[in-house]
C-alpha positions as CSV (number, residue, x, y, z in Angstrom):
1,X,-2.8,23.1,18.6
2,X,0.3,23.2,16.4
3,X,-0.4,19.6,15.3
4,X,-3.9,20.6,14.4
5,X,-2.7,23.6,12.5
6,X,0.0,21.7,10.6
7,X,-2.5,18.9,9.7
8,X,-5.0,21.5,8.4
9,X,-2.2,23.0,6.2
10,X,-1.4,19.5,5.0
11,X,-4.9,18.8,3.9
12,X,-5.3,22.1,2.3
13,X,-2.2,21.7,0.2
14,X,-3.1,18.0,-0.5
15,X,-6.5,18.9,-1.8
16,X,-4.9,21.8,-4.0
17,X,-2.4,19.5,-5.3
18,X,-4.9,16.6,-6.1
19,X,-7.2,19.1,-8.0
20,X,-4.3,20.4,-10.0
21,X,-3.0,16.8,-10.6
22,X,-6.6,15.7,-11.6
23,X,-6.7,18.4,-14.3
24,X,-3.4,17.3,-15.9
25,X,-4.2,13.6,-15.5
26,X,-7.1,13.9,-17.9
27,X,-4.4,14.4,-20.6
28,X,-2.9,11.0,-19.9
29,X,-6.2,9.1,-20.3
30,X,-5.6,8.4,-24.0
31,X,-2.0,7.8,-23.5
32,X,-0.2,4.5,-22.9
33,X,-0.5,2.8,-19.5
34,X,2.9,3.6,-18.6
35,X,2.0,7.4,-18.7
36,X,-1.0,6.8,-16.5
37,X,1.1,4.9,-14.0
38,X,3.7,7.7,-14.0
39,X,1.0,10.2,-13.3
40,X,-0.3,8.1,-10.3
41,X,3.2,7.8,-8.9
42,X,3.8,11.5,-9.2
43,X,0.6,12.3,-7.2
44,X,1.6,9.9,-4.4
45,X,5.3,11.2,-4.3
46,X,4.5,14.8,-4.1
47,X,1.9,14.2,-1.4
48,X,4.4,12.3,0.8
49,X,6.9,15.1,0.3
50,X,4.3,17.7,1.3
51,X,3.4,15.7,4.3
52,X,7.0,15.8,5.5
53,X,7.1,19.6,4.8
54,X,3.7,20.4,6.5
55,X,3.6,17.9,9.4
56,X,7.2,17.0,9.8
57,X,6.1,13.3,9.2
58,X,8.9,11.6,7.2
59,X,9.8,8.0,6.5
60,X,12.7,5.6,6.5
61,X,13.0,2.4,4.3
62,X,15.1,-0.5,5.2
63,X,15.5,-3.7,3.4
64,X,15.6,-2.3,-0.2
65,X,18.1,-5.1,-1.0
66,X,15.3,-7.6,-0.5
67,X,13.2,-6.5,-3.4
68,X,13.4,-9.1,-6.2
69,X,14.5,-8.0,-9.7
70,X,11.3,-9.6,-11.1
71,X,7.7,-8.8,-10.3
72,X,6.3,-10.2,-7.0
73,X,3.2,-10.2,-4.8
74,X,3.6,-7.7,-2.0
75,X,2.1,-8.5,1.3
76,X,1.9,-5.8,3.9
77,X,0.2,-4.8,7.1
78,X,-2.3,-2.0,6.9
79,X,-2.5,0.8,9.5
80,X,-3.4,4.0,7.5
81,X,-3.8,5.4,4.1
82,X,-0.1,6.5,4.3
83,X,1.4,3.1,3.2
84,X,-0.6,3.2,0.0
85,X,1.2,6.4,-1.0
86,X,4.6,5.3,0.5
87,X,4.9,2.2,-1.6
88,X,4.7,4.3,-4.7
89,X,7.9,5.9,-3.5
90,X,9.6,2.6,-3.7
91,X,8.2,0.7,-6.5
92,X,7.6,2.2,-10.0
93,X,4.8,-0.2,-11.1
94,X,2.1,-1.2,-8.7
95,X,-1.2,-2.7,-9.0
96,X,-3.4,-2.6,-5.7
97,X,-6.1,-5.1,-4.8
98,X,-8.7,-2.7,-3.3
99,X,-12.4,-2.5,-2.7
100,X,-14.5,-1.2,-5.5
101,X,-16.1,1.4,-3.4
102,X,-12.8,3.5,-3.5
103,X,-13.5,4.1,-7.2
104,X,-16.5,6.2,-6.2
105,X,-14.5,8.8,-4.2
106,X,-14.4,12.0,-6.4
107,X,-11.2,12.8,-8.2
108,X,-9.0,10.3,-6.1
109,X,-11.2,7.4,-7.0
110,X,-11.1,8.3,-10.6
111,X,-7.3,8.6,-10.4
112,X,-7.1,5.2,-8.9
113,X,-8.4,3.5,-11.9
114,X,-5.5,4.9,-14.0
115,X,-2.9,2.8,-12.4
116,X,-4.6,-0.7,-13.4
117,X,-5.7,-1.7,-9.9
118,X,-7.7,-4.8,-9.2
119,X,-11.1,-3.5,-7.9
120,X,-13.1,-6.3,-6.0
121,X,-16.5,-6.6,-4.5
122,X,-15.6,-8.0,-1.0
123,X,-19.1,-9.5,-0.7
124,X,-18.5,-11.6,-3.8
125,X,-16.7,-14.3,-1.9
126,X,-15.0,-16.9,-4.1
127,X,-15.8,-14.9,-7.4
128,X,-13.7,-12.1,-5.7
129,X,-10.8,-14.6,-5.0
130,X,-10.9,-15.8,-8.6
131,X,-10.8,-12.3,-9.9
132,X,-7.6,-11.6,-7.9
133,X,-6.0,-14.7,-9.0
134,X,-6.8,-14.1,-12.8
135,X,-6.2,-10.3,-12.9
136,X,-3.3,-10.4,-10.5
137,X,-1.4,-13.0,-12.8
138,X,-2.1,-10.8,-15.7
139,X,-0.6,-7.7,-14.0
140,X,2.4,-9.8,-12.8
141,X,3.0,-10.9,-16.3
142,X,3.0,-7.3,-17.6
143,X,5.7,-6.3,-15.1
144,X,3.6,-4.9,-12.2
145,X,4.1,-5.8,-8.6
146,X,0.7,-6.7,-7.0
147,X,0.0,-5.2,-3.6
148,X,-2.4,-7.0,-1.1
149,X,-3.3,-6.0,2.5
150,X,-4.1,-9.4,4.0
151,X,-5.9,-8.0,7.1
152,X,-8.6,-6.5,4.9
153,X,-8.9,-3.4,7.2
154,X,-6.7,-1.0,9.1
155,X,-5.4,-1.8,12.4
156,X,-4.1,0.6,15.2
157,X,-0.5,1.4,15.9
158,X,1.5,-1.8,17.1
159,X,-1.4,-4.2,16.0
160,X,-1.5,-6.8,13.3
161,X,-4.9,-8.5,12.3
162,X,-5.4,-12.0,11.1
163,X,-4.1,-12.7,7.4
164,X,-5.9,-14.1,4.6
165,X,-4.2,-16.4,2.2
166,X,-5.1,-14.6,-1.0
167,X,-1.6,-13.0,-1.5
168,X,0.2,-16.3,-0.9
169,X,-2.3,-18.0,-3.2
170,X,-1.5,-15.5,-6.0
171,X,2.3,-15.9,-5.6
172,X,1.9,-19.5,-5.8
173,X,-0.3,-19.6,-8.8
174,X,1.9,-17.0,-10.8
175,X,5.0,-18.6,-9.4
176,X,6.6,-15.3,-8.2
177,X,8.1,-14.3,-4.8
178,X,6.0,-13.2,-1.8
179,X,7.6,-10.0,-0.5
180,X,6.5,-9.2,3.1
181,X,6.5,-5.5,4.2
182,X,5.9,-4.1,7.8
183,X,4.9,-0.5,8.5
184,X,4.2,1.4,11.7
185,X,2.3,4.2,10.0
186,X,-0.7,4.0,12.3
187,X,1.5,5.5,15.1
188,X,1.4,8.8,13.3
189,X,-1.5,8.7,10.9
190,X,-4.3,7.2,13.1
191,X,-7.4,5.7,11.6
192,X,-9.8,7.8,13.6
193,X,-7.8,10.8,13.9
194,X,-7.4,13.3,11.0
195,X,-4.3,15.0,12.8
196,X,-0.9,13.7,11.8
197,X,1.8,13.4,14.3
198,X,5.4,14.5,13.4
199,X,8.1,11.7,13.4
200,X,9.5,9.0,11.2
201,X,7.5,6.1,9.8
202,X,9.3,2.9,9.4
203,X,8.9,0.7,6.4
204,X,10.7,-2.5,6.7
205,X,11.0,-4.8,3.7
206,X,11.7,-8.4,4.6
207,X,13.4,-11.2,2.8
208,X,11.3,-12.4,-0.2
209,X,9.7,-15.8,0.2
210,X,9.9,-18.3,-2.6
211,X,6.6,-19.6,-4.1
212,X,6.7,-23.1,-2.8
213,X,4.5,-25.3,-0.5
214,X,1.0,-24.6,0.6
215,X,-0.6,-21.2,0.6
216,X,-1.5,-21.6,4.3
217,X,2.2,-22.2,5.3
218,X,3.5,-19.3,3.0
219,X,0.9,-17.0,4.5
220,X,2.0,-18.0,8.1
221,X,5.6,-17.3,7.3
222,X,4.9,-13.8,6.0
223,X,2.6,-13.1,8.8
224,X,5.0,-14.3,11.4
225,X,7.8,-11.9,10.0
226,X,5.5,-9.0,9.8
227,X,4.0,-9.4,13.2
228,X,7.4,-9.8,14.8
229,X,8.8,-6.8,13.0
230,X,5.8,-4.5,13.8
231,X,6.1,-5.3,17.5
232,X,9.8,-4.1,17.6
233,X,9.0,-0.9,15.8
234,X,9.0,2.6,17.5
235,X,5.7,3.5,18.8
236,X,4.4,-0.1,19.3
237,X,2.9,-0.8,22.7
238,X,5.2,-2.4,25.2
239,X,4.8,-6.1,25.9
240,X,3.2,-6.8,29.3
């Protein structure tokens, strides 16, 4: 009952904050890209702070020393919408690779466009891959980290799905490091449950992988690290 009440309070405050943010964000439309990115980051950081106050759901980041000094491709497992907010609390300039349908979400979708994401049509096949390679390299050159969730969808707490090689391919083409990140957000922000559990989300940043070799081998190295890290995180199902 308390969890349901606190979750309702979170969504009420989150909706109010998003509406207020959307109004002021209109002022940044004619401004430089840096102002629009700052606005997107502000929205995410306030939302994460409110989540902690309303639901008692906080986060801990480990491995900050592993972040390269130069732009990189971030490859992370995907369990909930929370990590898309949390990464804004770590990196000042991000460009997410996401499905175009998200742009149609009222207010939030409009705001997503401000931060220079890469919106792809997942049914486009190779054309979508070419788009990620070309636009991703452009953003990396401009000083943005590019975020790719290689599973393509969200997985439950403790589970990691198969990885695509898109992130590794972009890292190799742009000659930038591939940075693996593991999260257990689904243990508290479940995909099919609107209620949020109190606790502490773990965000573990792994050692950056140099852009060398084949994309399949580079992808496998990142996947192996993420998979092993997720299974050791609190909330993950015990091994049989």
